[in-house]
C-alpha positions in Angstrom: 140.4 149.5 174.6 141.0 146.3 172.7 138.0 145.2 170.6 136.1 142.1 171.4 136.2 139.0 169.2 132.6 139.7 168.2 133.5 143.2 167.1 136.3 141.9 165.0 134.0 139.3 163.4 131.4 142.0 162.6 134.0 144.2 160.9 135.2 141.2 158.9 131.7 140.4 157.8 131.2 144.1 156.8 134.5 143.9 154.8 133.3 140.8 153.0 129.9 142.2 152.2 131.5 145.4 150.8 133.8 143.2 148.7 130.8 141.3 147.3 129.2 144.6 146.5 132.4 145.6 144.7 132.9 148.5 147.0 136.6 147.7 147.5 137.6 151.0 149.2 135.0 150.4 151.9 136.1 146.8 152.2 139.7 147.8 152.6 138.9 150.1 155.5 137.4 147.2 157.5 139.9 144.6 156.2 142.9 146.7 157.2 141.4 147.4 160.6 140.8 143.6 161.2 144.4 142.8 160.1 145.7 145.3 162.6 143.7 143.7 165.4 144.7 140.1 164.6 148.4 140.9 163.7 149.5 138.4 166.4 147.2 135.6 165.2 149.4 133.6 162.8 146.6 131.3 161.7 143.9 133.8 160.7 146.0 136.8 159.6 147.2 135.2 156.3 143.5 134.6 155.2 142.7 138.3 155.8 145.9 139.3 153.9 144.7 137.3 150.9 141.4 139.0 151.0 143.1 142.4 151.3 145.2 141.4 148.2 142.1 140.7 146.2 140.6 144.0 147.2 143.7 145.9 146.2 143.9 143.9 142.9 140.3 144.9 141.9 141.1 148.5 142.9 144.0 148.2 140.4 146.5 148.9 143.2 148.6 146.0 142.0 151.8 146.7 144.0 149.8 146.8 147.3 148.1 143.6 146.3 151.4 141.9 145.7 152.7 143.1 149.1 149.9 141.5 151.1 149.8 138.3 149.1 153.5 137.9 149.6 153.0 138.3 153.3 150.3 135.6 153.3 152.6 133.2 151.4 155.5 133.9 153.7 153.4 132.9 156.7 153.7 129.2 155.8 150.1 128.7 157.0 148.4 128.4 153.7 147.1 125.2 152.2 147.6 124.2 148.6 144.5 125.9 147.3 145.3 129.1 149.2 148.9 129.1 147.9 147.6 128.6 144.4 145.1 131.5 144.7 147.8 133.8 146.1 150.4 132.9 143.5 148.1 133.3 140.5 146.8 136.6 141.8 150.4 137.9 142.2 150.9 136.8 138.6 147.8 138.7 137.4 149.0 141.7 139.4 152.4 141.7 137.8 150.7 141.4 134.4 148.7 144.5 135.3 151.9 146.3 136.0 153.3 145.2 132.7 156.1 143.1 134.3 155.9 140.1 132.1 158.8 138.0 133.4 157.5 138.2 137.0 153.9 137.5 135.8 155.1 134.3 134.0 157.1 133.2 137.0 154.3 133.4 139.5 151.7 131.9 137.1 154.0 128.9 136.5 154.6 128.6 140.2 150.8 128.5 140.7 150.5 125.5 138.4 152.9 123.5 140.6 150.4 123.5 143.4 148.4 120.3 143.9 145.0 121.6 143.1 142.4 120.3 140.6 143.4 120.8 137.0 140.1 122.3 136.2 140.8 125.1 138.7 144.0 125.9 136.8 142.2 126.7 133.5 142.4 130.5 134.0 146.1 130.3 134.7 146.7 128.2 131.6 144.7 130.7 129.6 146.6 133.7 131.0 150.0 132.0 130.3 148.9 131.2 126.8 147.7 134.8 126.2 150.9 136.4 127.6 153.2 134.1 125.7 151.3 134.6 122.4 151.6 138.4 122.9 155.3 137.8 123.4 155.5 135.9 120.1 156.4 132.8 122.0 153.9 130.9 119.9 155.0 127.3 120.5 154.9 127.8 124.3 151.6 129.5 124.1 150.1 126.6 122.2 151.2 124.1 124.9 149.2 125.9 127.6 146.2 126.7 125.4 145.7 123.2 124.1 145.4 121.9 127.7 142.2 123.9 128.3 140.3 123.1 125.1 136.9 122.0 126.4 137.4 123.1 130.0 135.4 126.3 129.7 131.7 126.1 130.0 129.3 127.2 127.3 128.5 130.4 129.2 132.2 131.2 129.3 132.1 131.8 125.5 134.5 134.7 125.7 137.3 132.4 126.8 136.3 129.7 124.3 136.5 132.2 121.4 139.8 133.7 122.6 141.4 130.2 122.8 140.2 129.5 119.2 141.6 132.8 118.1 145.0 132.3 119.6 145.3 128.7 118.5 144.1 129.7 115.0 146.8 132.2 114.6 149.4 129.9 116.1 148.5 127.3 113.5 148.6 130.0 110.8 152.1 131.0 111.8 153.1 127.4 111.5 151.6 127.4 108.0 149.1 124.7 109.1 146.3 126.5 107.2 143.8 123.7 107.5 143.9 123.7 111.3 143.9 127.5 111.4 140.8 127.5 109.1 139.0 125.1 111.5 139.7 127.4 114.5 138.5 130.5 112.7 135.3 128.9 111.5 134.7 127.7 115.1 134.7 131.4 116.1 132.3 132.3 113.3 129.9 129.5 114.2 130.0 130.0 118.0 130.3 133.8 118.4 127.0 135.3 119.7 127.6 138.8 118.2 128.6 140.2 114.9 131.5 141.9 116.5 132.9 138.6 117.7 132.2 136.9 114.4 134.4 139.6 112.7 137.4 138.3 114.5 136.9 134.8 113.0 136.7 136.4 109.5 139.8 138.4 110.3 141.6 135.1 110.8 140.3 133.7 107.6 141.4 136.9 105.8 145.0 136.0 106.7 144.6 132.5 105.1 143.1 134.0 101.9 146.0 136.4 101.8 148.5 133.5 102.1 146.6 131.6 99.4 146.4 134.7 97.2 142.7 134.2 96.8 142.1 137.8 95.9 138.3 137.9 95.3 137.5 136.0 98.5 140.0 138.1 100.4 138.3 141.3 99.3 134.9 140.0 100.1 136.1 138.9 103.6 137.5 142.4 104.3 134.2 143.9 103.3 132.4 141.3 105.5 134.5 142.2 108.5 133.6 145.9 108.2 130.0 145.1 107.7 129.9 143.0 110.9 132.0 145.5 112.9 132.4 149.0 111.3 134.7 149.9 114.2 137.1 147.0 113.7 140.3 148.0 115.4 142.9 146.8 112.9 141.9 148.8 109.9 145.5 149.0 108.8 145.6 145.3 108.0 142.2 145.4 106.3 143.4 148.3 104.1 146.6 146.3 103.2 144.6 143.2 102.4 142.2 145.2 100.3 145.0 146.8 98.3 146.6 143.4 97.9 143.4 141.9 96.6 142.9 144.8 94.1 146.5 144.2 92.8 145.9 140.5 92.2 142.6 141.3 90.5 144.4 143.9 88.4 141.9 146.6 89.4 144.4 149.4 89.0 142.3 152.5 89.8 141.0 150.8 93.0 144.5 149.8 94.0 145.7 153.4 93.4 143.0 154.8 95.7 143.3 152.2 98.4 147.1 152.1 98.5 147.4 155.9 98.5 145.1 156.1 101.5 147.0 153.3 103.2 150.3 155.1 102.6 148.9 158.4 103.8 147.3 157.0 107.0 150.2 154.7 107.8 153.5 156.1 106.4 155.5 154.1 108.8 153.0 151.3 109.2 153.5 147.6 109.7 153.3 146.9 105.9 155.5 149.7 104.6 158.0 147.2 103.2 155.3 146.2 100.8 154.7 149.7 99.5 157.4 149.4 96.7 155.5 146.4 95.4 152.3 148.4 95.1 154.3 151.3 93.5 155.8 148.9 90.9 152.4 147.3 90.2 150.9 150.7 89.6 153.7 151.9 87.4 153.7 148.8 85.1 150.1 147.6 85.6 151.5 144.2 86.3 151.8 142.0 89.4 155.5 142.0 90.3 157.3 138.8 89.9 159.1 139.1 93.3 157.3 140.1 96.4 158.9 140.7 99.8 157.7 138.5 102.6 155.2 140.2 104.8 155.4 139.7 108.5 151.7 139.7 109.3 151.1 141.1 112.8 147.9 140.6 114.7 146.4 142.5 117.6 145.8 140.0 120.4 
């Protein structure tokens, strides 16, 4: 027997309550039932399909999320805000699948919708982050600079991330003064020692570039004091060895470099290993140094 309108509304309410409780599997049971009952209702079905898409997305079933969101878009019944939400979520889902070109395509399409610019800040952020990770630094900066100041104080995680990406973008352009300002912003605003460490990590790159060996060494020590589990220990070890070399602390260089070489025989800084070898053999700083392609973990 066909369910009544009241029964459908009750199941929809149950689905939405389960969604708010983050019980997405229970929500989907009711959402999918409702979608089946109103499959001939072209006005209301797309709304439910969007909510199904969100539920699948938070369940990390990204392909199913995309399927339902595409159905909603194909209906032609969505307003600008609904189209924006569907497009950006498809972009996020493709990002979750590791399909970067598709993620960029849908996120950029979302920005074309006529919604408030403030509502677009998460899309701008995600585009900036993805492009930064793809080493498309100039494009990343264009998006990230549009959202400076748009995130509230309680959204400190986003504010710090924007400063981090823009700081390294400036560093890679050799605009060290701007990079320094962004990294100090992280240090001054970060609420935890672990987050402050990322600001000091940015500064360490500047001190390396400036060959300020004593400050570079102190900064690496500071990072590990703030966050003993700092994830990029390879870079810290390389910076420390570099600092020892420029301070002509040969026993310390020997110990640090050998550990670096042992732990990362094919590491990101292996093209610098001959420089350390020459410095140790001659107890002199080599006249010619290969350019180091500093790589950061985003």
